[in-house]
C-alpha positions in Angstrom: -0.3 20.9 -27.9 -2.1 22.0 -31.2 -4.8 24.5 -30.2 -7.0 23.3 -33.2 -7.1 19.9 -32.1 -7.9 17.9 -28.9 -5.5 17.7 -26.0 -3.4 14.7 -26.1 -3.0 14.3 -22.4 -4.6 15.3 -19.1 -1.8 17.8 -18.5 -2.5 19.5 -21.9 -6.3 19.5 -21.1 -5.6 21.2 -17.8 -3.4 23.7 -19.6 -6.0 24.5 -22.3 -8.8 24.7 -19.6 -6.8 27.4 -17.7 -6.2 29.2 -21.0 -10.1 29.1 -22.3 -11.7 29.6 -19.0 -10.8 33.2 -18.7 -12.9 34.2 -21.6 -15.8 31.8 -21.4 -19.5 33.1 -21.1 -21.3 32.4 -17.8 -22.9 28.9 -18.6 -19.5 27.4 -20.2 -17.6 29.1 -17.2 -19.8 27.0 -14.9 -18.6 23.8 -17.0 -15.1 24.7 -16.6 -15.1 25.5 -13.1 -16.9 22.1 -12.2 -14.4 20.1 -14.3 -11.5 22.0 -12.8 -12.4 20.6 -9.5 -13.9 17.3 -10.5 -11.7 15.9 -13.3 -12.0 12.4 -11.6 -15.6 12.4 -12.5 -15.3 12.6 -16.2 -13.9 9.0 -16.8 -16.9 7.5 -15.0 -19.9 9.9 -15.5 -22.3 10.6 -18.2 -22.6 14.1 -19.9 -26.1 14.6 -18.3 -24.6 13.7 -14.8 -21.8 16.4 -15.3 -24.2 19.0 -16.7 -26.4 18.6 -13.8 -23.7 18.7 -11.2 -22.3 21.9 -13.0 -25.9 23.5 -13.1 -26.1 23.7 -17.0 -28.1 21.9 -19.9 -26.3 19.0 -21.4 -26.0 21.1 -24.6 -24.0 23.5 -22.8 -21.6 21.0 -21.5 -21.3 19.4 -25.2 -20.4 23.1 -26.4 -17.9 23.2 -23.6 -16.3 19.8 -24.8 -16.1 21.3 -28.4 -14.4 24.6 -27.4 -11.8 22.3 -25.5 -11.0 20.9 -28.8 -13.0 17.6 -28.8 -15.7 16.4 -31.2 -18.0 15.8 -28.3 -18.2 14.4 -24.8 -17.1 10.9 -25.6 -13.8 11.9 -27.0 -13.1 13.9 -23.9 -14.0 11.1 -21.7 -12.0 8.7 -23.7 -8.9 10.8 -22.8 -9.6 10.5 -19.0 -10.5 6.7 -19.4 -7.1 6.1 -20.9 -5.4 7.9 -18.2 -7.1 6.1 -15.4 -6.7 2.6 -16.9 -4.4 1.8 -14.2 -6.6 3.0 -11.5 -6.4 5.6 -9.0 -3.1 7.1 -8.0 -1.4 5.0 -5.3 -1.0 6.9 -2.0 2.7 8.0 -2.4 1.4 9.8 -5.6 -1.3 11.3 -3.6 1.1 12.6 -0.9 3.3 13.8 -3.4 0.4 15.8 -4.8 -0.6 17.3 -1.5 3.3 18.5 -1.2 3.0 19.9 -4.5 0.0 21.9 -3.3 1.9 23.0 -0.2 -0.5 21.1 1.9 1.7 19.7 4.5 0.8 20.8 8.2 -1.6 18.9 10.2 -3.9 21.7 10.9 -4.3 23.0 7.4 -4.8 19.3 6.3 -7.5 19.0 9.0 -9.2 22.2 7.7 -9.3 21.0 4.1 -10.7 17.6 5.1 -13.3 19.1 7.2 -14.4 21.4 4.3 -14.6 18.3 2.0 -16.6 16.7 4.4 -19.0 19.5 4.9 -19.4 19.8 1.1 -20.3 16.2 0.8 -22.8 16.3 3.6 -24.5 19.4 2.0 -24.8 17.7 -1.2 -26.2 14.3 0.2 -30.0 15.0 0.4 -29.7 15.9 -3.3 -27.7 12.9 -4.3 -29.8 10.2 -2.3 -33.2 9.1 -3.7 -35.7 9.2 -0.9 -37.6 6.3 -2.6 -34.6 4.2 -3.2 -33.5 4.8 0.4 -36.9 3.5 1.8 -36.9 0.6 -0.5 -33.3 -0.3 0.8 -34.7 -0.2 4.3 -37.5 -2.6 3.3 -35.3 -5.0 1.6 -32.9 -5.1 4.5 -35.4 -5.2 7.2 -37.1 -8.2 5.4 -33.9 -10.3 5.1 -33.4 -13.4 7.2 -29.5 -12.4 7.1 -27.9 -9.3 5.9 -24.6 -10.1 4.2 -22.2 -7.0 3.9 -19.3 -6.5 1.5 -17.0 -3.5 1.2 -13.3 -3.8 0.5 -10.4 -1.4 0.7 -11.8 2.1 1.0 -15.2 0.9 1.6 -14.2 -1.5 4.5 -14.7 1.0 7.4 -18.2 1.5 6.1 -19.0 -2.1 5.8 -17.5 -2.7 9.2 -19.6 0.0 10.8 -22.8 -1.5 9.3 -22.1 -4.9 10.5 -21.5 -3.5 14.1 -24.4 -1.3 13.9 -26.7 -4.0 12.7 -25.4 -6.5 15.4 -26.1 -3.9 18.0 -29.7 -3.6 16.9 -30.2 -7.3 16.8 -30.4 -7.5 12.9 -28.6 -10.8 11.8 -25.6 -9.8 9.7 -22.6 -11.3 8.3 -19.3 -9.4 7.2 -17.8 -10.7 4.2 -14.0 -10.1 3.5 -11.1 -11.1 1.0 -8.5 -12.1 3.4 -6.7 -15.2 2.3 -8.9 -15.3 -0.8 -11.5 -17.1 1.3 -15.0 -16.6 -0.2 -18.3 -16.8 1.6 -20.7 -16.7 -1.2 -22.2 -20.0 -0.5 -23.4 -18.7 2.8 -25.8 -16.5 1.1 -29.2 -18.3 0.9 -32.7 -17.5 -0.4 -34.3 -15.2 1.9 -31.2 -13.2 2.7 -30.1 -10.0 1.2 -26.8 -8.4 0.1 -25.4 -4.9 1.1 -22.5 -3.9 -1.2 -20.5 -0.9 -0.9 -18.0 0.0 -3.7 -16.8 3.2 -5.4 -14.8 4.2 -8.4 -12.6 2.3 -9.2 -15.1 -0.5 -8.2 -13.8 -3.5 -6.4 -13.9 -6.7 -8.8 -14.6 -8.9 -5.7 -17.7 -7.0 -4.9 -19.1 -6.8 -8.4 -18.5 -10.5 -8.7 -20.5 -11.2 -5.5 -23.4 -8.9 -6.6 -23.5 -10.7 -10.0 -23.6 -14.0 -8.5 -26.2 -13.5 -5.8 -28.6 -11.6 -8.3 -28.3 -14.6 -10.7 -29.5 -16.6 -7.5 -32.5 -14.3 -7.1 -31.0 -12.5 -3.9 -31.8 -8.8 -3.6 -29.1 -6.3 -3.3 -28.7 -3.1 -1.8 -25.7 -1.0 -3.0 -23.9 2.2 -1.6 -21.9 3.6 -4.6 -21.0 6.9 -6.3 -22.9 8.9 -9.2 -21.0 7.2 -11.8 -22.5 4.8 -14.5 -21.3 1.4 -13.1 -22.4 -2.3 -13.2 -24.2 -2.0 -10.2 -26.8 0.3 -11.5 -27.3 -2.4 -14.3 -27.5 -5.3 -11.9 -31.2 -4.7 -10.7 -29.9 -3.7 -7.2 -31.5 -1.0 -5.2 -28.8 1.9 -5.5 -28.0 4.7 -3.1 -25.9 7.1 -5.0 -23.6 9.1 -2.8 -21.5 12.1 -3.9 -18.2 12.5 -2.0 -15.9 15.5 -2.1 -12.3 14.7 -2.9 -9.2 16.7 -1.6 -5.8 16.1 -3.2 -7.1 12.8 -4.5 -8.1 11.6 -1.1 -11.9 10.9 -0.7 -14.0 11.8 2.0 -16.2 9.1 3.7 -18.5 11.6 5.7 -21.6 11.3 3.4 -21.3 7.5 3.0 -21.2 7.0 6.8 -24.0 9.3 7.2 -26.1 7.3 5.0 -24.7 3.9 6.7 -25.9 5.3 10.2 -29.5 6.2 8.7 -29.8 3.0 7.0 -28.7 0.8 9.7 -30.9 2.9 12.3 -34.0 2.7 10.0 -33.4 -1.3 9.4 -33.3 -2.1 13.2 -36.3 0.2 13.9 -38.5 -1.3 10.9 -37.7 -4.8 12.3 -38.9 -3.9 15.7 -42.0 -2.4 14.4 
């Protein structure tokens, strides 16, 4: 790696980060510390979002990028977007990563995941916009039928929401992708769509959101802090920041939002 130029790979980036972080001033050290534990955010976040998360001004984060050898944030982000072009690591790779960290015992893994969940819950009130949450409740409570979609990692959250709304006598329908069966035609005027997806975003979920928004159906979305198509679709977006451990993502904060949202919708319909 040429110290005068930008790192050519994520591995080189990590090596340089280790080298420079020891001598950085306080604000730039905050940038380095945040990036070291949240490299997955670089590919999908704006410089303003990362700066806020690190507790610094965007100008300080831009200076950090330059110290790392990049002309600016866009060049640094491009490196990570290229590295994630094939999506997140498969589970075999993630397990290998845990073994490499020496995290193999059940009790130790439980402690680490509990800590990730605790950190996710602590940041939840800062990441969810109260006005957006109230608007989401209004949209779903007013719907004739709430359609829910959340695939792959998001499916447990979608399943819980469908279960909770049904128990509260809120008409709801859970959508899936089994057998390539699509239920978009079941969504009618007066209904609402509740979509859950996180980076890397489900193409099926994004397609359904686009289709129903084109027909004027309101959408409520549970997603992450990244810049993504859901935030440009006109949906009511609830941004949730989850802490990862070993490339495995916590769902603690997302499920907490799901519980609060479903309970509030049920209560609003009974009012």
